[in-house]
C-alpha positions as a Python dict, from the first residue, in 0.01 Angstrom:
ca = {
    (1, 'M'): (0, 0, 0),
    (2, 'S'): (-257, 282, 42),
    (3, 'K'): (-421, 448, -257),
    (4, 'L'): (-232, 762, -175),
    (5, 'S'): (98, 570, -174),
    (6, 'K'): (17, 419, -513),
    (7, 'A'): (-65, 760, -659),
    (8, 'Y'): (256, 902, -518),
    (9, 'K'): (464, 614, -654),
    (10, 'K'): (318, 663, -1000),
    (11, 'Y'): (373, 1037, -970),
    (12, 'K'): (743, 987, -889),
    (13, 'S'): (784, 753, -1185),
    (14, 'N'): (610, 985, -1428),
    (15, 'N'): (792, 1283, -1285),
    (16, 'K'): (1128, 1151, -1403),
    (17, 'K'): (988, 1108, -1754),
    (18, 'Y'): (836, 1457, -1758),
    (19, 'K'): (1161, 1616, -1637),
    (20, 'S'): (1370, 1438, -1900),
    (21, 'N'): (1158, 1555, -2196),
    (22, 'N'): (1054, 1890, -2050),
    (23, 'K'): (699, 1847, -2176),
    (24, 'R'): (529, 1969, -1861),
    (25, 'P'): (619, 2108, -1518),
    (26, 'S'): (775, 1839, -1301),
    (27, 'T'): (520, 1874, -1020),
    (28, 'W'): (206, 1811, -1226),
    (29, 'L'): (-5, 1495, -1210),
    (30, 'Y'): (-221, 1354, -1488),
    (31, 'S'): (-592, 1350, -1411),
    (32, 'E'): (-586, 970, -1420),
    (33, 'D'): (-322, 970, -1144),
    (34, 'I'): (-564, 1158, -922),
    (35, 'A'): (-863, 948, -1027),
    (36, 'S'): (-684, 622, -947),
    (37, 'A'): (-641, 733, -587),
    (38, 'S'): (-986, 885, -543),
    (39, 'Q'): (-1283, 719, -382),
    (40, 'G'): (-1526, 553, -623),
    (41, 'D'): (-1642, 786, -898),
    (42, 'R'): (-1561, 1103, -707),
    (43, 'I'): (-1409, 1368, -930),
    (44, 'I'): (-1148, 1599, -782),
    (45, 'I'): (-1132, 1931, -962),
    (46, 'G'): (-849, 2182, -950),
    (47, 'I'): (-574, 1956, -813),
    (48, 'T'): (-251, 1949, -1012),
    (49, 'T'): (16, 1853, -757),
    (50, 'I'): (72, 1578, -505),
    (51, 'D'): (81, 1848, -236),
    (52, 'E'): (-273, 1956, -315),
    (53, 'Y'): (-390, 1597, -337),
    (54, 'I'): (-261, 1510, 11),
    (55, 'Q'): (-417, 1819, 163),
    (56, 'H'): (-746, 1760, -15),
    (57, 'G'): (-767, 1393, 80),
    (58, 'I'): (-727, 1445, 452),
    (59, 'G'): (-939, 1758, 453),
    (60, 'Q'): (-1217, 1574, 269),
    (61, 'S'): (-1211, 1282, 512),
    (62, 'K'): (-1238, 1517, 809),
    (63, 'F'): (-1521, 1705, 642),
    (64, 'D'): (-1711, 1386, 555),
    (65, 'S'): (-1685, 1258, 913),
    (66, 'R'): (-1780, 1601, 1050),
    (67, 'E'): (-1469, 1583, 1266),
    (68, 'S'): (-1303, 1908, 1372),
    (69, 'F'): (-944, 1959, 1266),
    (70, 'F'): (-694, 2227, 1357),
    (71, 'N'): (-381, 2392, 1224),
    (72, 'D'): (-69, 2494, 1411),
    (73, 'K'): (258, 2632, 1276),
    (74, 'I'): (603, 2600, 1425),
    (75, 'K'): (946, 2709, 1304),
    (76, 'L'): (1248, 2497, 1394),
    (77, 'I'): (1624, 2549, 1367),
    (78, 'S'): (1771, 2272, 1154),
    (79, 'T'): (1968, 2207, 837),
    (80, 'K'): (1807, 2028, 545),
    (81, 'K'): (2025, 1721, 607),
    (82, 'E'): (1937, 1705, 978),
    (83, 'W'): (1568, 1739, 902),
    (84, 'N'): (1568, 1469, 631),
    (85, 'E'): (1740, 1231, 873),
    (86, 'F'): (1485, 1317, 1139),
    (87, 'T'): (1186, 1243, 914),
    (88, 'N'): (1303, 882, 892),
    (89, 'K'): (1199, 849, 1258),
    (90, 'F'): (837, 873, 1146),
    (91, 'V'): (866, 559, 930),
    (92, 'P'): (695, 308, 929),
    (93, 'E'): (426, 450, 1159),
    (94, 'F'): (373, 743, 923),
    (95, 'E'): (398, 783, 545),
    (96, 'V'): (664, 1033, 435),
    (97, 'Y'): (629, 1207, 98),
    (98, 'Q'): (922, 1428, 4),
    (99, 'T'): (765, 1611, -290),
    (100, 'R'): (1075, 1825, -347),
    (101, 'D'): (1418, 1831, -189),
    (102, 'Y'): (1313, 2120, 36),
    (103, 'C'): (954, 2030, 124),
    (104, 'G'): (714, 1743, 178),
    (105, 'F'): (450, 1577, 394),
    (106, 'I'): (442, 1336, 685),
    (107, 'V'): (102, 1170, 683),
    (108, 'D'): (-72, 962, 948),
    (109, 'P'): (-227, 667, 754),
    (110, 'K'): (-497, 644, 1021),
    (111, 'G'): (-628, 978, 904),
    (112, 'N'): (-556, 1177, 1221),
    (113, 'G'): (-364, 1444, 1031),
    (114, 'Y'): (-43, 1539, 858),
    (115, 'L'): (264, 1761, 883),
    (116, 'S'): (374, 1969, 586),
    (117, 'Y'): (726, 2111, 599),
    (118, 'Y'): (931, 2367, 408),
    (119, 'V'): (1308, 2408, 444),
    (120, 'S'): (1459, 2754, 396),
    (121, 'G'): (1807, 2846, 513),
    (122, 'D'): (1849, 2708, 865),
    (123, 'T'): (1475, 2721, 933),
    (124, 'I'): (1214, 2447, 896),
    (125, 'T'): (856, 2571, 885),
    (126, 'V'): (614, 2295, 984),
    (127, 'D'): (235, 2313, 956),
    (128, 'I'): (62, 2055, 1175),
    (129, 'V'): (-293, 1977, 1061),
    (130, 'G'): (-531, 1729, 1221),
    (131, 'N'): (-743, 1660, 1524),
    (132, 'Q'): (-658, 1836, 1848),
    (133, 'S'): (-467, 1543, 1997),
    (134, 'F'): (-259, 1496, 1680),
    (135, 'V'): (-166, 1863, 1662),
    (136, 'S'): (-79, 1892, 2030),
    (137, 'S'): (127, 1572, 2055),
    (138, 'N'): (327, 1640, 1739),
    (139, 'R'): (405, 1997, 1840),
    (140, 'T'): (542, 1867, 2171),
    (141, 'F'): (741, 1601, 1984),
    (142, 'L'): (901, 1860, 1756),
    (143, 'E'): (977, 2100, 2042),
    (144, 'T'): (1148, 1816, 2226),
    (145, 'N'): (1376, 1738, 1931),
    (146, 'F'): (1453, 2087, 1796),
    (147, 'Q'): (1517, 2440, 1911),
    (148, 'T'): (1227, 2660, 1807),
    (149, 'V'): (1275, 2987, 1619),
    (150, 'Q'): (1166, 3292, 1816),
    (151, 'S'): (1273, 3553, 1561),
    (152, 'Y'): (1409, 3525, 1211),
    (153, 'V'): (1518, 3731, 912),
    (154, 'K'): (1343, 3677, 580),
    (155, 'W'): (1589, 3774, 309),
    (156, 'I'): (1424, 3842, -27),
    (157, 'H'): (1693, 3790, -288),
    (158, 'D'): (1525, 3804, -630),
    (159, 'T'): (1257, 4004, -807),
    (160, 'N'): (1028, 3701, -832),
    (161, 'G'): (991, 3693, -454),
    (162, 'G'): (1245, 3419, -386),
    (163, 'Y'): (1366, 3423, -27),
    (164, 'I'): (1536, 3231, 250),
    (165, 'T'): (1473, 3254, 622),
    (166, 'V'): (1757, 3260, 872),
    (167, 'S'): (1699, 3227, 1245),
    (168, 'L'): (1814, 3519, 1454),
    (169, 'N'): (2146, 3464, 1628),
    (170, 'D'): (2060, 3552, 1988),
    (171, 'D'): (2407, 3504, 2135),
    (172, 'K'): (2528, 3841, 2001),
    (173, 'L'): (2279, 4080, 2155),
    (174, 'P'): (2353, 4444, 2238),
    (175, 'I'): (2369, 4605, 2580),
    (176, 'T'): (2286, 4961, 2682),
    (177, 'E'): (2653, 5060, 2733),
    (178, 'M'): (2711, 5023, 2358),
    (179, 'Y'): (2494, 5327, 2293),
    (180, 'P'): (2585, 5629, 2511),
    (181, 'F'): (2348, 5850, 2306),
    (182, 'L'): (2055, 5685, 2489),
    (183, 'G'): (2149, 5883, 2799),
    (184, 'E'): (1968, 5759, 3108),
    (185, 'E'): (1723, 5545, 2910),
    (186, 'S'): (1788, 5172, 2891),
    (187, 'L'): (1801, 4991, 2559),
    (188, 'S'): (1492, 4783, 2641),
    (189, 'D'): (1293, 5094, 2734),
    (190, 'F'): (1380, 5257, 2402),
    (191, 'Y'): (1277, 4943, 2214),
    (192, 'D'): (943, 4938, 2399),
    (193, 'R'): (874, 5305, 2324),
    (194, 'F'): (943, 5256, 1954),
    (195, 'M'): (730, 4944, 1916),
    (196, 'K'): (437, 5102, 2103),
    (197, 'S'): (452, 5431, 1914),
    (198, 'S'): (235, 5519, 1617),
    (199, 'A'): (542, 5632, 1420),
    (200, 'S'): (676, 5371, 1181),
    (201, 'V'): (1025, 5489, 1080),
    (202, 'L'): (1351, 5462, 1272),
    (203, 'L'): (1669, 5599, 1115),
    (204, 'L'): (2009, 5471, 1226),
    (205, 'I'): (2289, 5691, 1096),
    (206, 'G'): (2664, 5673, 1152),
    (207, 'P'): (2995, 5522, 1039),
    (208, 'P'): (3048, 5146, 996),
    (209, 'G'): (3126, 4938, 1304),
    (210, 'C'): (2933, 5151, 1551),
    (211, 'G'): (2662, 4895, 1628),
    (212, 'K'): (2374, 4977, 1393),
    (213, 'T'): (2312, 4616, 1280),
    (214, 'T'): (2350, 4484, 1635),
    (215, 'F'): (2099, 4748, 1752),
    (216, 'A'): (1844, 4621, 1498),
    (217, 'R'): (1911, 4259, 1593),
    (218, 'G'): (1850, 4346, 1957),
    (219, 'L'): (1515, 4504, 1869),
    (220, 'L'): (1397, 4189, 1692),
    (221, 'H'): (1495, 3975, 1988),
    (222, 'H'): (1343, 4209, 2246),
    (223, 'A'): (1014, 4248, 2058),
    (224, 'K'): (1001, 3876, 1974),
    (225, 'T'): (929, 3958, 1614),
    (226, 'S'): (1088, 3894, 1275),
    (227, 'A'): (1211, 4109, 990),
    (228, 'T'): (1206, 4125, 613),
    (229, 'V'): (1535, 4231, 452),
    (230, 'T'): (1654, 4302, 100),
    (231, 'Y'): (1957, 4477, -44),
    (232, 'D'): (1841, 4500, -405),
    (233, 'P'): (1698, 4831, -536),
    (234, 'G'): (1525, 4634, -813),
    (235, 'I'): (1326, 4439, -554),
    (236, 'L'): (1237, 4753, -360),
    (237, 'A'): (1106, 4909, -682),
    (238, 'R'): (833, 4642, -700),
    (239, 'D'): (510, 4682, -504),
    (240, 'S'): (495, 4311, -424),
    (241, 'I'): (760, 4325, -150),
    (242, 'Y'): (558, 4583, 43),
    (243, 'A'): (228, 4402, -8),
    (244, 'D'): (376, 4070, 106),
    (245, 'W'): (537, 4234, 409),
    (246, 'L'): (218, 4410, 514),
    (247, 'E'): (29, 4079, 495),
    (248, 'D'): (297, 3882, 682),
    (249, 'D'): (178, 3840, 1043),
    (250, 'E'): (521, 3723, 1162),
    (251, 'S'): (741, 3991, 1007),
    (252, 'S'): (656, 4328, 1158),
    (253, 'I'): (979, 4509, 1064),
    (254, 'L'): (1125, 4596, 725),
    (255, 'V'): (1501, 4650, 761),
    (256, 'L'): (1690, 4843, 493),
    (257, 'E'): (2063, 4829, 564),
    (258, 'D'): (2325, 5034, 380),
    (259, 'S'): (2038, 5243, 246),
    (260, 'D'): (2242, 5550, 147),
    (261, 'T'): (2101, 5568, -206),
    (262, 'F'): (1747, 5478, -91),
    (263, 'L'): (1732, 5779, 141),
    (264, 'A'): (1835, 6051, -103),
    (265, 'N'): (1596, 6334, -180),
    (266, 'R'): (1333, 6268, -446),
    (267, 'T'): (1454, 6574, -636),
    (268, 'S'): (1781, 6391, -701),
    (269, 'G'): (1599, 6112, -885),
    (270, 'N'): (1528, 5874, -596),
    (271, 'D'): (1219, 5690, -722),
    (272, 'L'): (1197, 5463, -416),
    (273, 'M'): (1126, 5731, -158),
    (274, 'H'): (758, 5773, -246),
    (275, 'K'): (705, 5402, -174),
    (276, 'F'): (863, 5435, 171),
    (277, 'L'): (650, 5739, 244),
    (278, 'N'): (326, 5566, 145),
    (279, 'V'): (403, 5253, 344),
    (280, 'G'): (538, 5451, 639),
    (281, 'D'): (249, 5690, 683),
    (282, 'G'): (29, 5687, 375),
    (283, 'L'): (-282, 5515, 247),
    (284, 'V'): (-128, 5167, 270),
    (285, 'S'): (40, 5207, 609),
    (286, 'M'): (-51, 4946, 869),
    (287, 'K'): (-53, 4955, 1246),
    (288, 'G'): (235, 4766, 1408),
    (289, 'K'): (455, 4769, 1098),
    (290, 'K'): (793, 4939, 1137),
    (291, 'M'): (1071, 5035, 896),
    (292, 'I'): (1434, 5066, 1003),
    (293, 'F'): (1680, 5244, 776),
    (294, 'S'): (2051, 5205, 840),
    (295, 'T'): (2293, 5434, 663),
    (296, 'N'): (2656, 5550, 666),
    (297, 'L'): (2562, 5895, 540),
    (298, 'P'): (2759, 6162, 727),
    (299, 'S'): (2463, 6391, 788),
    (300, 'V'): (2087, 6368, 825),
    (301, 'R'): (2067, 6663, 584),
    (302, 'D'): (2134, 6412, 304),
    (303, 'V'): (1804, 6232, 380),
    (304, 'D'): (1474, 6328, 217),
    (305, 'Q'): (1313, 6540, 488),
    (306, 'A'): (965, 6401, 419),
    (307, 'L'): (1078, 6070, 570),
    (308, 'L'): (1173, 6249, 890),
    (309, 'R'): (838, 6420, 938),
    (310, 'P'): (710, 6404, 1300),
    (311, 'G'): (450, 6133, 1330),
    (312, 'R'): (618, 5929, 1056),
    (313, 'C'): (971, 5912, 1200),
    (314, 'F'): (1008, 5803, 1561),
    (315, 'A'): (1374, 5900, 1602),
    (316, 'V'): (1702, 5960, 1425),
    (317, 'L'): (1978, 5784, 1618),
    (318, 'K'): (2331, 5912, 1559),
    (319, 'F'): (2580, 5629, 1609),
    (320, 'D'): (2938, 5739, 1665),
    (321, 'Y'): (3278, 5629, 1788),
    (322, 'L'): (3321, 5566, 2159),
    (323, 'T'): (3545, 5787, 2367),
    (324, 'K'): (3817, 5624, 2574),
    (325, 'E'): (3601, 5648, 2886),
    (326, 'Q'): (3295, 5500, 2711),
    (327, 'A'): (3503, 5219, 2563),
    (328, 'H'): (3646, 5122, 2902),
    (329, 'R'): (3297, 5125, 3053),
    (330, 'L'): (3169, 4891, 2778),
    (331, 'A'): (3473, 4664, 2800),
    (332, 'D'): (3432, 4630, 3178),
    (333, 'K'): (3064, 4546, 3134),
    (334, 'M'): (3142, 4278, 2874),
    (335, 'G'): (3439, 4135, 3063),
    (336, 'V'): (3704, 4207, 2802),
    (337, 'E'): (4031, 4397, 2815),
    (338, 'L'): (4120, 4676, 2577),
    (339, 'V'): (4446, 4567, 2422),
    (340, 'E'): (4527, 4907, 2279),
    (341, 'E'): (4486, 5253, 2424),
    (342, 'K'): (4358, 5513, 2176),
    (343, 'D'): (4141, 5822, 2167),
    (344, 'K'): (3836, 5662, 2003),
    (345, 'Y'): (3701, 5312, 1950),
    (346, 'I'): (3436, 5146, 1739),
    (347, 'V'): (3178, 4931, 1916),
    (348, 'A'): (3250, 4633, 1690),
    (349, 'D'): (3606, 4590, 1823),
    (350, 'I'): (3490, 4554, 2182),
    (351, 'F'): (3164, 4372, 2114),
    (352, 'H'): (3313, 4104, 1892),
    (353, 'A'): (3610, 4057, 2124),
    (354, 'A'): (3360, 3938, 2384),
    (355, 'N'): (3173, 3710, 2142),
    (356, 'T'): (3443, 3547, 1932),
    (357, 'Q'): (3750, 3334, 1980),
    (358, 'P'): (4091, 3470, 1880),
    (359, 'I'): (4196, 3386, 1524),
    (360, 'Q'): (4449, 3103, 1522),
    (361, 'K'): (4733, 3151, 1273),
    (362, 'F'): (4912, 2852, 1132),
    (363, 'G'): (5229, 2859, 924),
    (364, 'F'): (5301, 3229, 984),
    (365, 'N'): (5612, 3372, 1143),
    (366, 'Q'): (5512, 3532, 1471),
}
């Protein structure tokens, strides 16, 4: 058994004791645990978790041997159960350390490198660290066994920054015929113009069911980017969500759905608007970062006009019901039949008819 394995085994044993008496956080190690796994009389300072110890040990060995090592990140679509079953394939060639139920390490005992993983929602984020051959071969191995995430939504759900990531469902993408207001411009051309523009705000306004969320999903897929989402005014009131988003290289879009109350004029007591204005086109704005507001407000007059200032706002898109002619054109394009003739239609009825199976009813009188 390697020194690292011995330290980890002792850590797991002590961890149960610490958790039962609540005397210290369950992820801490005693200094003697670290010392027992260290080389000779070397003292490791500033390491309190098994995660840090693993990273330090391999990093130190690479540094001592003057060997270059690299880092690559990949996001995979998988459930926690599927991933835990998959990690067993690495044993016994590799050492697997599941430090928590949602994260851990897969370590090459030969010292070539390691994989650290973090499970969130249906997404597994894997950092591959090691020599060039180790990084390249393991990336190929993972891509062979899993579907990679191209775009995802990071949902921040509590004021302490807790979040989950959900891979973007790319089998329900919009088409141009869903949005007659685009005129002669294609959906992809509009997306390109928005992403290349210096303006950071896009406002989607209109009644429910008219394709606003699908429009935003299509933008993420087309631009091959990801989004940060929250629905909690308490979270939006904290500066940390904006700072984290601006620093996040993978999430270039902040999506605010059902943002009726967020968009009200500042004179009515909306304390969030000044944050949107500063991030959108103020001192802390950042090139390439976009904000999409989706609202059911009946009129753009209900929105604080400062948000709509030219240069800050790229466009205000008015989503509406489809006429009979527009609905038939969309239905023909999507290969579905309109089961009911009426004067106006919502996009959702036609779009979801093409992407879902009919609901089966059991035990009901037909």
